[in-house]
C-alpha positions, 0 to 999 in steps of 0.5 A, a space after each residue: 501960830 500961822 501955818 505955811 499954806 504952801 506946806 499945808 496944801 502941798 503936803 496935803 496933796 502929797 499925802 493923798 498922792 502917796 496913799 493913792 499910789 499905794 492903793 493903785 499898786 494894791 489894785 494893780 496886783 489884785 491884792 484884796 482891798 476890802 479885807 481887814 488887813 488891807 484896811 489896817 495897812 492903809 491906816 498905818 501907811 497914812 499915819 506914818 506918812 503924816 508923821 513924816 510930813 509933820 516932821 518937815 513942818 515942825 509944829 511948835 504948838 498944838 494949835 499949829 499941829 491941828 491946823 496942819 492936820 485939818 488942812 491936810 485932811 480937807 485937801 485929801 477929802 476934796 481930792 477924794 471927792 474929785 478923783 477917788 470917788 470915781 473909782 470907789 464910790 462907797 469909800 465915804 461909807 468906810 469906817 477905816 476911811 474916816 479913821 485914816 482922816 482922824 489920824 491925819 488930823 491928830 498925828 501931827 500932834 506927836 511932832 509938837 516940840 515939848 515946851 516943858 523940857 526946860 522949866 517943867 510944867 506950870 502948876 495951878 495953886 489950889 488955894 
């Protein structure tokens, strides 16, 4: 399955912008960003935004969903290298940073249309 590269790169950038703005709001209001609960909020926000974006691309296979997820992660990491690293040089050492990007890759799998609903799964004959 081919992916729509405009949606791949565009939604990857959109995801990054949404999370970046959310972090900027936290910083502007002096909400601590180095405590566990804020890391959890960022991870959940990332997963929710990815789930919503995956609904727009409607992946039809696991392979297509992973391609979108990987594309979005690569776009985000590149933007983090170019922009975010200036504000948070240690971000790449954070476990929560990498958990977020693992979710960016994996959450689109939740939007894959179920192929088994019509005829049921195929079984392998043990003989």
